[in-house]
N, C-alpha and C positions, 0 to 999 in steps of 0.2 A: 526595611524603607525599599520599596522596589524599582531600582533604576532603570534598568530598558525593558520593556519588553518584547516578543517578537510571534505576534499571537498569530499573525495570516503565512506562517512560515509550513512546509509538508508538517516539522514536527515542531510544533512553541517549543521554546524556552522565559522563563524570563533571568529576570537575574535582579538581587535583591543584599545589595547594603549592610551587615547587623554590628552589632564591638561586639565582642569578644573579654572577657572580665575576666584575667587567673590570675585576683588579691592575692584571692586565696585559698588558691593550690600549694603544695608544697610539696615541689622533684624528690624523688629521695636517690638513694642508687641500687642499686638490683639489688645484691651479691650481700650487705649488710642495713639497707633501713631508713641506712643516718641519712639527714633532710639537708640534701648537696646549697654552701653557696653562691646567694646570687649577688651579681651587681643589684645595688643598688640605681642608676640609676636605668633600667632594663624596664623593657613597653607594658603597663597590666592592663592593661582595654589597650583592643586595639581593632581595629576596621579587617572585614573577612570581606570578598565579592564569594557571592554563594550563584552558582546557577543552575535551576533547576529546566529539565526536558518533559514535556506530559507525554508519556506514553500510555498504551492502552491496558498500561494496567494499574498507571496512577501517573501522578511526577514523580521525578524519580531526576538526584541530586547526580548532576557528573561534573560542578567542579568546587572544589573551597576551597577558596586563594590568600589569605590575609592579607596582609598589606603592605603595612607595618611598619603602619602613622599609627597616630595616636586617635586617642575618640573619644 
């Protein structure tokens, strides 16, 4: 969802809010490839704010910030 726009600035910019779902991800220890035990109360779906700017080559992501908030 678009949460902010600055289309009239010298470098047009938009901010998006999205939900990242990591519930199916299985982290592993790099050396052993064994699964990591995760806390049961960890966030598995959380909000991410992404800022994009329009450059001559097209839109570019300039910031991608997890918010630590449930979505």
